[in-house]
SEGUSE-606496 format. One record per residue: residue number from 0; x, y negated, z of N, C-alpha, C in turn; residue in three letters. Coordinates in steps of 0.02 Angstrom, whole numbers, plus 50000, padded with zeros to 5 digits. Atoms other than C-alpha are relative to their C-alpha. Layout:
# residues N
num, n.x, n.y, n.z, ca.x, ca.y, ca.z, c.x, c.y, c.z, residuo
NUM, X, Y, Z, X, Y, Z, X, Y, Z, Ala
...
This chain:
# residues 319
num, n.x, n.y, n.z, ca.x, ca.y, ca.z, c.x, c.y, c.z, residuo
0, 49974, 49931, 50003, 52248, 51515, 48821, 50007, 50021, 49927, Met
1, 49986, 49979, 50069, 52327, 51579, 48660, 49968, 50069, 49988, Asn
2, 50034, 49937, 50016, 52222, 51715, 48577, 50050, 50055, 49987, Val
3, 49948, 49950, 50013, 52384, 51801, 48528, 50020, 50038, 50062, Asn
4, 49983, 49965, 49938, 52404, 51846, 48710, 49962, 50066, 50007, Asp
5, 50038, 49937, 49998, 52276, 51982, 48677, 50044, 50058, 49976, Phe
6, 49955, 49948, 50025, 52421, 52075, 48597, 50026, 50045, 50056, Arg
7, 49976, 49960, 49943, 52472, 52133, 48770, 49956, 50061, 50009, Val
8, 50046, 49944, 49994, 52317, 52243, 48773, 50010, 50051, 49943, Phe
9, 49987, 49956, 50057, 52355, 52310, 48599, 50063, 50042, 50013, Asp
10, 49938, 49964, 49985, 52530, 52355, 48657, 49988, 50056, 50051, Glu
11, 50016, 49950, 49949, 52460, 52446, 48809, 49964, 50059, 49967, Met
12, 50036, 49947, 50035, 52344, 52544, 48694, 50047, 50043, 49959, Ser
13, 49951, 49963, 50041, 52487, 52591, 48577, 50046, 50041, 50045, Lys
14, 49957, 49964, 49952, 52592, 52640, 48728, 49967, 50064, 50022, Ser
15, 50037, 49940, 49980, 52456, 52761, 48782, 50001, 50052, 49945, Ile
16, 50000, 49955, 50057, 52449, 52834, 48608, 50068, 50035, 49991, Gln
17, 49933, 49970, 50005, 52637, 52867, 48620, 50018, 50044, 50060, Arg
18, 49986, 49961, 49940, 52623, 52957, 48787, 50017, 50073, 49985, Leu
19, 49986, 49931, 50018, 52621, 53127, 48702, 50073, 50011, 49984, Gly
20, 49929, 49995, 50018, 52793, 53097, 48630, 50044, 49989, 50061, Glu
21, 49962, 50014, 49940, 52853, 53028, 48795, 50003, 50063, 50044, Lys
22, 50002, 49940, 49960, 52798, 53187, 48883, 50045, 50054, 49968, Trp
23, 49959, 49950, 50034, 52881, 53299, 48752, 50074, 49988, 50013, Lys
24, 49929, 50018, 49989, 53044, 53205, 48777, 50021, 50015, 50072, Ala
25, 49984, 49991, 49929, 53034, 53226, 48965, 49990, 50071, 50024, Ala
26, 50018, 49934, 49976, 52971, 53404, 48974, 50059, 50047, 50001, Thr
27, 49946, 49953, 49988, 53073, 53557, 49014, 50016, 50043, 49939, Met
28, 49981, 49952, 50051, 53158, 53689, 48910, 49941, 50048, 49988, Asp
29, 50058, 49957, 50015, 53023, 53789, 48821, 50009, 50072, 50021, Lys
30, 49988, 49931, 49979, 53107, 53951, 48874, 49968, 50014, 50068, Asn
31, 50030, 49990, 49934, 53037, 53922, 49049, 49926, 50019, 49995, Glu
32, 50070, 49983, 50008, 52863, 53948, 48977, 49989, 50076, 49996, Arg
33, 50007, 49928, 50003, 52898, 54135, 48974, 49995, 50030, 50070, Thr
34, 50010, 49975, 49931, 52881, 54148, 49165, 49944, 49960, 50032, Thr
35, 50055, 50035, 49966, 52737, 54105, 49279, 50026, 49947, 50048, Tyr
36, 49970, 50052, 49957, 52852, 54010, 49396, 50017, 49939, 49957, Ala
37, 49983, 50055, 50045, 52909, 53906, 49247, 49939, 49960, 49979, Gly
38, 50062, 50034, 50020, 52732, 53867, 49191, 49973, 49958, 50057, Val
39, 50023, 50038, 49942, 52686, 53813, 49367, 50040, 49935, 50007, Gln
40, 49958, 50060, 49993, 52834, 53693, 49374, 49983, 49949, 49945, Lys
41, 50018, 50045, 50054, 52787, 53621, 49205, 49934, 49964, 50016, Glu
42, 50065, 50029, 49984, 52608, 53593, 49262, 50005, 49951, 50059, Met
43, 49989, 50046, 49945, 52667, 53513, 49424, 50029, 49934, 49975, Gln
44, 49970, 50060, 50028, 52774, 53392, 49326, 49950, 49962, 49956, Arg
45, 50049, 50031, 50044, 52634, 53360, 49203, 49947, 49961, 50041, Leu
46, 50050, 50034, 49957, 52510, 53317, 49341, 50030, 49935, 50028, Lys
47, 49967, 50060, 49974, 52636, 53195, 49416, 50007, 49948, 49945, Phe
48, 49992, 50045, 50058, 52668, 53121, 49243, 49935, 49963, 49985, Phe
49, 50066, 50030, 50015, 52482, 53091, 49210, 49981, 49950, 50055, Ile
50, 50017, 50043, 49943, 52454, 53019, 49384, 50042, 49936, 49999, Ser
51, 49955, 50057, 50001, 52605, 52905, 49368, 49984, 49952, 49944, Asn
52, 50017, 50042, 50058, 52557, 52841, 49195, 49934, 49963, 50012, Glu
53, 50065, 50032, 49986, 52378, 52807, 49252, 50010, 49942, 50050, Arg
54, 49986, 50052, 49949, 52442, 52710, 49403, 50034, 49940, 49969, Ala
55, 49964, 50054, 50034, 52557, 52609, 49290, 49952, 49956, 49959, Glu
56, 50050, 50037, 50038, 52411, 52559, 49178, 49959, 49955, 50046, Ile
57, 50040, 50039, 49952, 52309, 52505, 49328, 50040, 49941, 50028, Glu
58, 49957, 50053, 49974, 52456, 52404, 49393, 50006, 49943, 49950, Gln
59, 49995, 50051, 50053, 52474, 52314, 49227, 49935, 49960, 49994, Gln
60, 50065, 50034, 50004, 52288, 52274, 49222, 49991, 49954, 50060, Leu
61, 50006, 50040, 49939, 52296, 52211, 49401, 50040, 49935, 49993, Lys
62, 49959, 50060, 50011, 52437, 52091, 49354, 49969, 49953, 49950, Gln
63, 50033, 50042, 50050, 52340, 52030, 49203, 49937, 49967, 50027, Leu
64, 50060, 50030, 49969, 52194, 51992, 49318, 50011, 49928, 50021, Gly
65, 49985, 50069, 49982, 52284, 51832, 49365, 49991, 49953, 49941, Asp
66, 50005, 50040, 50062, 52268, 51774, 49184, 49932, 50006, 49967, Thr
67, 50064, 49988, 50035, 52108, 51852, 49119, 49943, 50007, 50050, Trp
68, 50061, 49995, 49959, 51930, 51853, 49184, 49986, 50073, 50015, Ser
69, 50018, 49932, 49980, 51859, 52005, 49271, 49963, 50035, 49944, Ala
70, 50038, 49971, 50055, 51743, 52031, 49122, 50047, 50027, 49946, Lys
71, 49952, 49979, 50051, 51887, 52039, 48998, 50040, 50061, 50023, Val
72, 49961, 49944, 49973, 51987, 52154, 49110, 49960, 50065, 49998, Ile
73, 50042, 49940, 49999, 51841, 52275, 49128, 49989, 50027, 49930, Glu
74, 50009, 49979, 50069, 51814, 52277, 48940, 50063, 50037, 49975, Glu
75, 49937, 49970, 50022, 51997, 52315, 48910, 50014, 50066, 50038, Lys
76, 49990, 49939, 49961, 52001, 52443, 49051, 49960, 50058, 49969, Arg
77, 50042, 49948, 50031, 51859, 52538, 48966, 50035, 50028, 49939, Tyr
78, 49966, 49978, 50061, 51956, 52544, 48802, 50063, 50040, 50017, Lys
79, 49939, 49966, 49981, 52120, 52592, 48885, 49986, 50068, 50034, Leu
80, 50019, 49938, 49966, 52034, 52724, 48993, 49980, 50052, 49949, Thr
81, 50020, 49954, 50054, 51959, 52799, 48836, 50061, 50027, 49963, Lys
82, 49937, 49979, 50033, 52131, 52802, 48752, 50037, 50051, 50043, Asp
83, 49964, 49956, 49954, 52208, 52882, 48906, 49966, 50068, 50005, Phe
84, 50039, 49938, 49997, 52068, 53011, 48913, 50014, 50043, 49938, Ser
85, 49985, 49964, 50062, 52105, 53058, 48732, 50067, 50035, 50006, Thr
86, 49934, 49971, 49990, 52287, 53085, 48776, 49998, 50060, 50047, Phe
87, 50002, 49945, 49951, 52250, 53192, 48930, 49963, 50061, 49973, Thr
88, 50037, 49944, 50030, 52123, 53296, 48834, 50045, 50040, 49953, Thr
89, 49955, 49967, 50048, 52251, 53333, 48699, 50055, 50040, 50036, Glu
90, 49945, 49967, 49966, 52390, 53377, 48820, 49976, 50058, 50043, Ile
91, 50028, 49944, 49961, 52277, 53485, 48930, 49983, 50057, 49953, Ile
92, 50015, 49948, 50050, 52219, 53578, 48774, 50064, 50037, 49981, Thr
93, 49936, 49970, 50018, 52402, 53607, 48728, 50026, 50044, 50057, Ala
94, 49976, 49961, 49942, 52442, 53667, 48905, 49960, 50064, 50007, Gln
95, 50041, 49940, 49997, 52296, 53788, 48901, 50022, 50051, 49948, Lys
96, 49977, 49955, 50052, 52361, 53859, 48739, 50066, 50033, 50020, Gln
97, 49937, 49972, 49975, 52532, 53882, 48820, 49986, 50056, 50050, Ala
98, 50020, 49949, 49951, 52447, 53980, 48960, 49976, 50063, 49964, Val
99, 50025, 49942, 50038, 52357, 54091, 48834, 50057, 50035, 49963, Arg
100, 49942, 49971, 50034, 52519, 54116, 48738, 50041, 50043, 50048, Asn
101, 49962, 49963, 49950, 52605, 54172, 48898, 49964, 50066, 50015, Leu
102, 50039, 49939, 49987, 52464, 54297, 48931, 50011, 50052, 49945, Ala
103, 49989, 49955, 50057, 52483, 54371, 48757, 50070, 50029, 50003, Thr
104, 49929, 49980, 49996, 52672, 54377, 48779, 50010, 50052, 50054, His
105, 49990, 49952, 49944, 52662, 54467, 48947, 49967, 50067, 49984, Lys
106, 50034, 49938, 50017, 52537, 54594, 48882, 50041, 50040, 49949, Lys
107, 49956, 49967, 50049, 52655, 54631, 48737, 50059, 50032, 50036, Glu
108, 49944, 49975, 49961, 52797, 54652, 48862, 49980, 50062, 50040, Lys
109, 50024, 49942, 49962, 52692, 54771, 48967, 49993, 50060, 49954, Ile
110, 50007, 49946, 50050, 52651, 54873, 48811, 50068, 50028, 49982, Ala
111, 49932, 49977, 50015, 52837, 54880, 48770, 50028, 50042, 50057, Asp
112, 49976, 49964, 49941, 52874, 54936, 48947, 49970, 50070, 50002, Met
113, 50033, 49935, 49999, 52747, 55077, 48932, 50030, 50047, 49947, Leu
114, 49974, 49960, 50055, 52828, 55134, 48770, 50075, 50016, 50006, Ala
115, 49928, 49989, 49991, 53007, 55135, 48838, 50013, 50066, 50036, Thr
116, 49986, 49933, 49971, 53071, 55312, 48869, 50051, 49996, 50056, Ala
117, 49950, 49998, 49946, 53170, 55357, 49026, 50070, 50009, 49971, Pro
118, 49931, 49991, 50022, 53359, 55354, 49012, 50018, 50074, 50006, Thr
119, 49977, 49931, 49998, 53456, 55515, 48991, 50013, 50023, 50071, Glu
120, 49986, 49982, 49931, 53514, 55514, 49171, 49936, 50007, 50041, Ser
121, 50064, 49994, 49965, 53336, 55484, 49233, 49965, 50065, 49982, Gln
122, 50031, 49937, 50022, 53273, 55630, 49128, 50033, 50060, 50033, Leu
123, 49964, 49944, 49968, 53408, 55745, 49198, 49978, 50008, 50073, His
124, 50019, 49997, 49930, 53361, 55700, 49376, 49927, 50023, 50007, Leu
125, 50071, 49979, 49999, 53174, 55721, 49341, 49994, 50074, 49987, Leu
126, 50002, 49929, 50016, 53205, 55892, 49264, 50022, 50042, 50061, Glu
127, 49977, 49965, 49940, 53301, 55944, 49420, 49947, 50000, 50054, Ala
128, 50053, 50006, 49949, 53161, 55882, 49533, 49940, 50044, 49985, Leu
129, 50056, 49957, 50020, 53031, 55978, 49433, 50009, 50072, 50023, Lys
130, 49986, 49930, 49980, 53117, 56141, 49482, 49998, 50010, 50075, Met
131, 50002, 49997, 49927, 53099, 56098, 49666, 49928, 50005, 50025, Arg
132, 50066, 49998, 49969, 52951, 56134, 49780, 50005, 49982, 50074, Asp
133, 49989, 50016, 49929, 53025, 56069, 49943, 50020, 49926, 50010, Asp
134, 49982, 50071, 49995, 53042, 55881, 49912, 49957, 49967, 50053, Ile
135, 50038, 50033, 49947, 52992, 55779, 50064, 49998, 49924, 49989, Asp
136, 50011, 50072, 50006, 52942, 55597, 50090, 50066, 49961, 50005, Thr
137, 49936, 50035, 49990, 53114, 55542, 50151, 50042, 50002, 49936, Val
138, 49960, 49992, 50060, 53201, 55612, 49997, 49971, 49959, 49942, Glu
139, 50033, 50037, 50054, 53073, 55536, 49879, 50011, 49925, 50006, Leu
140, 49989, 50072, 49989, 53091, 55364, 49956, 50072, 49980, 49984, Asn
141, 49930, 50014, 50016, 53279, 55377, 49934, 50012, 50000, 49925, Ser
142, 49992, 49993, 50072, 53263, 55428, 49752, 49965, 49944, 49962, Ile
143, 50045, 50048, 50034, 53128, 55300, 49708, 50035, 49943, 49963, Leu
144, 49969, 50058, 50035, 53242, 55150, 49667, 50035, 50019, 49934, Pro
145, 49966, 49978, 50061, 53329, 55254, 49532, 49955, 49991, 49939, Thr
146, 50047, 50002, 50055, 53170, 55244, 49427, 49961, 49934, 49994, Phe
147, 50038, 50063, 50000, 53110, 55066, 49463, 49999, 49965, 49932, Phe
148, 49996, 50038, 50063, 53166, 55003, 49293, 49964, 50034, 49941, Asp
149, 50034, 49966, 50055, 53061, 55127, 49193, 49932, 50026, 50023, Asn
150, 50069, 49983, 49982, 52872, 55146, 49202, 49987, 50075, 49993, Tyr
151, 50015, 49930, 50013, 52864, 55320, 49124, 50036, 50045, 50050, Gln
152, 49963, 49960, 49951, 52998, 55388, 49241, 49965, 49998, 50067, Ala
153, 50035, 50007, 49937, 52902, 55320, 49390, 49937, 50043, 50001, Met
154, 50062, 49960, 50003, 52741, 55404, 49332, 50016, 50075, 50005, Lys
155, 49981, 49929, 49995, 52830, 55571, 49310, 50019, 50017, 50072, Val
156, 49981, 49990, 49930, 52904, 55554, 49484, 49938, 50004, 50044, Leu
157, 50062, 49999, 49962, 52730, 55519, 49551, 49965, 50068, 49993, Gln
158, 50030, 49935, 50012, 52666, 55680, 49472, 50038, 50055, 50037, Thr
159, 49959, 49951, 49965, 52812, 55780, 49543, 49987, 49997, 50075, Ile
160, 50011, 50007, 49928, 52783, 55709, 49717, 49932, 50029, 50020, Ser
161, 50068, 49974, 49986, 52598, 55755, 49707, 50002, 50076, 50005, Lys
162, 49994, 49927, 49999, 52644, 55936, 49669, 50035, 50025, 50063, Lys
163, 49965, 49983, 49938, 52753, 55934, 49824, 49961, 49978, 50062, Asn
164, 50043, 50020, 49944, 52609, 55871, 49930, 50017, 49933, 50030, Gly
165, 49980, 50066, 49976, 52680, 55696, 49946, 49965, 49947, 49957, Val
166, 50033, 50054, 50036, 52580, 55541, 49900, 50049, 49943, 49990, Thr
167, 49953, 50054, 50017, 52691, 55415, 49811, 49960, 49939, 49980, Leu
168, 50037, 50061, 50015, 52615, 55242, 49818, 50041, 49957, 49952, Ser
169, 49964, 50039, 50051, 52665, 55150, 49660, 49996, 49926, 50016, Met
170, 50003, 50072, 49992, 52713, 54966, 49676, 49955, 49971, 49945, Pro
171, 50047, 50029, 50048, 52590, 54850, 49586, 50033, 49989, 49932, Ser
172, 49964, 50011, 50063, 52724, 54816, 49454, 50002, 50063, 49957, Gln
173, 49998, 49938, 50037, 52712, 54999, 49404, 49930, 50029, 49991, Met
174, 50069, 49979, 50011, 52522, 55009, 49398, 49975, 49966, 49936, Asp
175, 50016, 50027, 50066, 52478, 54987, 49215, 49934, 49962, 49999, Cys
176, 50065, 50032, 50001, 52294, 54947, 49238, 50000, 49936, 50041, Arg
177, 49997, 50059, 49957, 52329, 54826, 49381, 50037, 49943, 49965, Ala
178, 49961, 50052, 50033, 52457, 54733, 49276, 49959, 49964, 49946, Met
179, 50041, 50030, 50052, 52340, 54705, 49129, 49944, 49958, 50031, Phe
180, 50054, 50037, 49966, 52199, 54653, 49247, 50026, 49936, 50031, Glu
181, 49972, 50059, 49968, 52313, 54533, 49338, 50024, 49947, 49951, Asn
182, 49985, 50050, 50051, 52370, 54451, 49177, 49937, 49959, 49986, Val
183, 50063, 50036, 50011, 52187, 54408, 49149, 49983, 49955, 50059, Asp
184, 50015, 50039, 49940, 52168, 54348, 49328, 50042, 49936, 50004, Lys
185, 49956, 50058, 49996, 52319, 54233, 49325, 49986, 49952, 49943, Val
186, 50017, 50044, 50057, 52268, 54167, 49154, 49939, 49958, 50017, Thr
187, 50061, 50037, 49981, 52096, 54120, 49218, 50017, 49947, 50053, Glu
188, 49980, 50046, 49947, 52175, 54039, 49371, 50036, 49939, 49971, Tyr
189, 49961, 50055, 50030, 52296, 53936, 49266, 49957, 49956, 49955, Leu
190, 50043, 50040, 50043, 52163, 53882, 49142, 49957, 49952, 50041, Leu
191, 50039, 50044, 49956, 52059, 53813, 49285, 50046, 49947, 50032, Arg
192, 49952, 50048, 49972, 52215, 53731, 49358, 50014, 49945, 49949, Ala
193, 49990, 50049, 50053, 52237, 53644, 49189, 49947, 49945, 50004, Cys
194, 50054, 50049, 49995, 52070, 53558, 49217, 50011, 49951, 50058, Asp
195, 49985, 50043, 49942, 52143, 53483, 49376, 50055, 49949, 49984, Glu
196, 49942, 50041, 50017, 52287, 53398, 49286, 49986, 49925, 49999, Leu
197, 50015, 50072, 50005, 52199, 53232, 49255, 49954, 49975, 50054, Asp
198, 50044, 50021, 49946, 52099, 53226, 49416, 50040, 49965, 50055, Lys
199, 49968, 50034, 49944, 52142, 53106, 49556, 49995, 50045, 50062, Ser
200, 49997, 49958, 49940, 52180, 53179, 49727, 49933, 50008, 50034, Lys
201, 50064, 49997, 49966, 52009, 53135, 49798, 49947, 50040, 49962, Asp
202, 50048, 49964, 50041, 51920, 53224, 49654, 50024, 50071, 49982, Lys
203, 49972, 49935, 50018, 52031, 53377, 49640, 49970, 50057, 50041, Ser
204, 50025, 49940, 49968, 51978, 53554, 49686, 50049, 50023, 50053, Asp
205, 49957, 49980, 49944, 52046, 53606, 49855, 50038, 50065, 49986, Met
206, 49968, 49935, 50013, 52087, 53779, 49786, 50067, 49993, 49964, Arg
207, 49939, 50009, 50039, 52227, 53705, 49680, 50049, 49950, 50032, Tyr
208, 49955, 50047, 49966, 52305, 53585, 49806, 50068, 50031, 50011, Arg
209, 49937, 49966, 49985, 52436, 53712, 49857, 50040, 50014, 49936, Ala
210, 49968, 49985, 50065, 52472, 53757, 49675, 50041, 49940, 49975, Phe
211, 49967, 50060, 50025, 52518, 53577, 49634, 50046, 49966, 50052, Phe
212, 49959, 50030, 49947, 52608, 53542, 49799, 50075, 50010, 49986, Thr
213, 49928, 49998, 50010, 52793, 53500, 49780, 50034, 49963, 50058, Val
214, 49961, 50032, 49948, 52916, 53462, 49919, 50071, 49993, 49975, Asn
215, 49933, 50012, 50028, 53075, 53382, 49852, 50055, 50025, 50045, Asn
216, 49950, 49975, 49953, 53166, 53436, 50009, 50008, 50075, 49995, Ala
217, 49998, 49928, 50010, 53123, 53617, 49969, 49972, 50015, 49930, Glu
218, 50024, 49994, 50069, 53109, 53621, 49778, 49978, 50070, 49979, Pro
219, 50016, 49932, 50020, 53098, 53810, 49767, 49947, 50034, 50044, Asn
220, 50050, 49971, 49956, 52968, 53835, 49902, 49932, 50005, 49966, Lys
221, 50066, 49988, 50029, 52802, 53909, 49847, 49946, 49990, 50054, Gln
222, 50052, 50016, 49950, 52650, 53837, 49939, 49934, 50035, 49985, Phe
223, 50062, 49967, 50018, 52517, 53939, 49849, 50010, 50076, 50006, Asp
224, 49989, 49928, 49990, 52516, 54118, 49920, 49965, 50043, 49947, Pro
225, 50036, 49962, 50051, 52387, 54176, 49792, 50040, 50003, 49935, Tyr
226, 49961, 50003, 50062, 52491, 54119, 49644, 50068, 50034, 50008, Tyr
227, 49935, 49968, 49986, 52649, 54183, 49726, 49999, 50074, 49984, Ser
228, 50006, 49928, 50014, 52584, 54361, 49706, 50009, 50014, 49926, Glu
229, 49992, 49990, 50072, 52577, 54339, 49518, 50072, 49990, 49978, Phe
230, 49929, 50010, 50016, 52754, 54272, 49512, 50040, 50062, 50019, Ile
231, 49965, 49940, 49977, 52814, 54422, 49613, 49986, 50058, 49953, Asp
232, 50018, 49944, 50042, 52721, 54540, 49498, 50030, 49996, 49930, Met
233, 49980, 50005, 50070, 52770, 54472, 49328, 50069, 49969, 49987, Phe
234, 49936, 50034, 50012, 52929, 54370, 49350, 50059, 50038, 50029, Asp
235, 49945, 49964, 49967, 53030, 54499, 49446, 50013, 50069, 49969, Thr
236, 49990, 49935, 50032, 53012, 54654, 49335, 50046, 49991, 49940, Val
237, 49952, 50011, 50055, 53166, 54663, 49220, 49972, 50012, 49931, Pro
238, 50025, 49983, 50066, 53071, 54745, 49077, 49949, 49950, 49973, Gln
239, 50050, 50049, 50023, 52946, 54602, 49070, 50031, 49932, 49986, Leu
240, 49966, 50064, 50012, 53077, 54466, 49048, 50033, 49999, 49932, Gln
241, 49965, 50008, 50064, 53159, 54397, 48892, 50075, 49999, 50009, Asp
242, 49928, 50007, 49989, 53327, 54370, 48972, 50034, 50068, 50004, Cys
243, 49961, 49939, 49997, 53462, 54501, 48957, 50060, 49988, 50045, Lys
244, 49943, 50008, 49955, 53594, 54529, 49088, 50059, 50043, 49976, Thr
245, 49940, 49963, 50020, 53771, 54587, 49057, 50034, 50028, 50062, Ala
246, 49967, 49968, 49944, 53859, 54709, 49171, 50071, 49971, 50006, Lys
247, 49934, 50032, 49992, 54015, 54629, 49245, 50046, 50037, 50047, Thr
248, 49956, 49964, 49954, 54078, 54747, 49379, 49970, 50067, 50020, Glu
249, 50022, 49934, 49979, 54069, 54923, 49447, 49968, 49998, 50069, Leu
250, 50028, 49992, 49933, 53959, 54971, 49593, 50046, 50049, 50037, Thr
251, 49957, 49953, 49963, 54043, 55071, 49734, 49992, 50072, 49975, Pro
252, 50012, 49932, 50025, 53962, 55231, 49667, 50034, 50010, 49932, Thr
253, 49969, 49996, 50066, 54021, 55196, 49490, 50076, 50002, 50005, Glu
254, 49928, 50000, 49990, 54197, 55162, 49553, 50025, 50070, 50018, Arg
255, 49983, 49931, 49981, 54200, 55335, 49632, 49997, 50046, 49939, Ile
256, 50007, 49960, 50061, 54139, 55411, 49468, 50061, 49992, 49954, Lys
257, 49944, 50014, 50044, 54275, 55326, 49367, 50064, 50032, 50026, Val
258, 49940, 49971, 49970, 54410, 55380, 49488, 49999, 50076, 49993, Glu
259, 50005, 49927, 50008, 54345, 55559, 49476, 50017, 50020, 49929, Tyr
260, 49987, 49984, 50071, 54347, 55558, 49285, 50075, 49997, 49984, Tyr
261, 49928, 50011, 50016, 54529, 55498, 49285, 50045, 50022, 50058, Tyr
262, 49967, 49983, 49937, 54582, 55583, 49447, 50072, 50024, 49991, Arg
263, 49933, 49974, 50009, 54735, 55669, 49375, 50045, 49953, 49960, Asp
264, 49961, 50048, 50039, 54791, 55514, 49280, 50014, 49936, 50040, Leu
265, 49990, 50060, 49959, 54792, 55389, 49424, 50073, 49988, 50015, Leu
266, 49932, 50018, 49983, 54955, 55297, 49453, 50050, 50009, 49944, Gly
267, 49954, 49992, 50057, 55027, 55330, 49280, 50032, 49933, 49981, Leu
268, 49966, 50059, 50025, 55154, 55208, 49211, 49971, 49984, 49931, Asp
269, 50035, 50015, 50061, 55048, 55123, 49078, 50043, 49962, 49950, Met
270, 49954, 50029, 50049, 55200, 55046, 48994, 50027, 50054, 49954, Ser
271, 49979, 49942, 50039, 55236, 55221, 48930, 49946, 50017, 49949, Asn
272, 50048, 49988, 50053, 55153, 55252, 48761, 49967, 50069, 50006, Glu
273, 50027, 49933, 49993, 55131, 55437, 48796, 49943, 50001, 50051, Ala
274, 50052, 50004, 49949, 55030, 55396, 48953, 49938, 49964, 49974, Asn
275, 50056, 50036, 50030, 54923, 55273, 48856, 49958, 50046, 49957, Lys
276, 50035, 49952, 50043, 54880, 55411, 48733, 49959, 50049, 50043, Ile
277, 50036, 49956, 49955, 54832, 55525, 48878, 49935, 49968, 50025, Lys
278, 50058, 50036, 49974, 54714, 55394, 48949, 49948, 49990, 49945, Val
279, 50046, 50009, 50056, 54640, 55361, 48777, 49962, 50064, 49986, Leu
280, 50032, 49935, 50012, 54606, 55546, 48751, 49949, 50016, 50055, Lys
281, 50046, 49986, 49945, 54529, 55561, 48924, 49936, 49957, 49992, Arg
282, 50057, 50045, 50010, 54417, 55411, 48887, 49954, 50027, 49946, Thr
283, 50040, 49970, 50054, 54360, 55494, 48725, 49961, 50060, 50027, Gln
284, 50033, 49941, 49971, 54320, 55654, 48823, 49941, 49980, 50044, Glu
285, 50053, 50023, 49953, 54220, 55560, 48956, 49940, 49974, 49960, Val
286, 50055, 50029, 50040, 54119, 55464, 48826, 49963, 50054, 49962, Ile
287, 50031, 49945, 50037, 54088, 55623, 48727, 49953, 50040, 50044, Ser
288, 50041, 49960, 49953, 54022, 55716, 48880, 49946, 49957, 50033, Lys
289, 50047, 50044, 49965, 53937, 55565, 48959, 49990, 49935, 49960, His
290, 50009, 50059, 50043, 53880, 55442, 48822, 49973, 49940, 50038, Pro
291, 50030, 50055, 49962, 53784, 55341, 48951, 50052, 49962, 50042, Glu
292, 49948, 50031, 49958, 53949, 55298, 49038, 50037, 49943, 49965, Ser
293, 49964, 50052, 50038, 54007, 55177, 48901, 49996, 49932, 50034, Val
294, 50008, 50066, 49967, 53934, 55024, 48989, 50040, 49997, 50064, Glu
295, 49963, 49998, 49937, 54010, 55077, 49155, 50075, 49995, 49987, Met
296, 49929, 50001, 50015, 54182, 55109, 49080, 50023, 49934, 49970, Leu
297, 49983, 50064, 50031, 54175, 54943, 48988, 50017, 49946, 50050, Ser
298, 49982, 50049, 49949, 54195, 54851, 49153, 50048, 50032, 50051, Val
299, 49952, 49964, 49957, 54320, 54975, 49226, 50071, 49982, 49979, Ser
300, 49930, 50013, 50020, 54511, 54969, 49221, 50017, 50031, 49932, Pro
301, 49988, 49967, 50064, 54495, 55075, 49062, 49960, 49968, 49943, Tyr
302, 50041, 50035, 50050, 54392, 54947, 48966, 50033, 49995, 49932, Ala
303, 49965, 50009, 50064, 54526, 54920, 48833, 49999, 50063, 49958, Glu
304, 50002, 49936, 50036, 54523, 55105, 48789, 49930, 50014, 49971, Tyr
305, 50069, 49994, 50025, 54334, 55104, 48772, 49992, 49958, 49937, Val
306, 50004, 50044, 50058, 54348, 54957, 48653, 50038, 50029, 49941, Gln
307, 49960, 49970, 50054, 54484, 55046, 48554, 49962, 50057, 49967, Glu
308, 50039, 49945, 50027, 54372, 55198, 48535, 49942, 49974, 49958, Ile
309, 50056, 50031, 50037, 54226, 55088, 48480, 50026, 49973, 49933, Ile
310, 49971, 50027, 50062, 54339, 55002, 48353, 50019, 50056, 49951, Asp
311, 49981, 49944, 50042, 54404, 55168, 48288, 49938, 50030, 49967, Met
312, 50063, 49972, 50025, 54226, 55232, 48270, 49971, 49955, 49946, Ser
313, 50026, 50049, 50048, 54176, 55073, 48179, 50038, 50004, 49934, Ser
314, 49958, 49995, 50062, 54321, 55088, 48056, 49984, 50064, 49963, Arg
315, 50016, 49936, 50032, 54277, 55270, 48025, 49934, 49997, 49964, Gly
316, 50066, 50006, 50031, 54096, 55224, 47987, 50004, 49959, 49935, Thr
317, 49993, 50043, 50059, 54149, 55088, 47865, 50031, 50039, 49942, Glu
318, 49968, 49960, 50053, 54258, 55212, 47771, 49952, 50052, 49973, Gln
């Protein structure tokens, strides 16, 4: 037996040392780490990765058993197991830090949400409601969705409803104390789940089986009802996300508003310059009276006039 054949074990050891880079190359877009659903998917993939790599090492050792004695194999297994343990410790530590970073990030987002003032239209509606003393449950439930995107507006509405003898139950996403407490709860849950990453199935904690369960036939199915509550709480509130959405079309209500604003200009021949000037002036009037309508008009048939007004305003500012 050539002593140089021992190099196969050295190569296996070096391969384990390179596992960190292999994982980084295979891992997902870091932007997904800003959601709890994304972190779960990353941890599911990481657990599979660790399990798969461990199984591959064992398979290689098993094949070498035909060439080397049981004593040599056990000695090498001890060294390789130690190397693999070093890798898993490092990557689990990194994953725990990612979990803590997400917690800090979400708490900052919650703080931003608390500091965001209601929109002008929300304030107008709230002021009108304050002058009422006959608001009932049915009306409140109908109005409620108008304020879902702003915490402060929801709290004011809750106060108004109380004065009218109606108890308004706030959704958990609008309960400030509950949100901060739940960030801590989900963080603790995820940190403990991180400790399960390098455990074999027979040694894993039953409480995290559902968390790590993946069904390729149903890739988006959530098998952990406890963790699902955290995803619903933190990944579905617009103000707590990093992504920004762009308005692309009018709602039926907005379409009626636009038609009302331009009601006496509908059907004009827009190839006529005089008519174009009329529409431009009307657009200026609407924006002047209703500044909040700019976004709505920007996706309406009058979008080009909105842009022209914005350009004119920009040129005036530069001068």
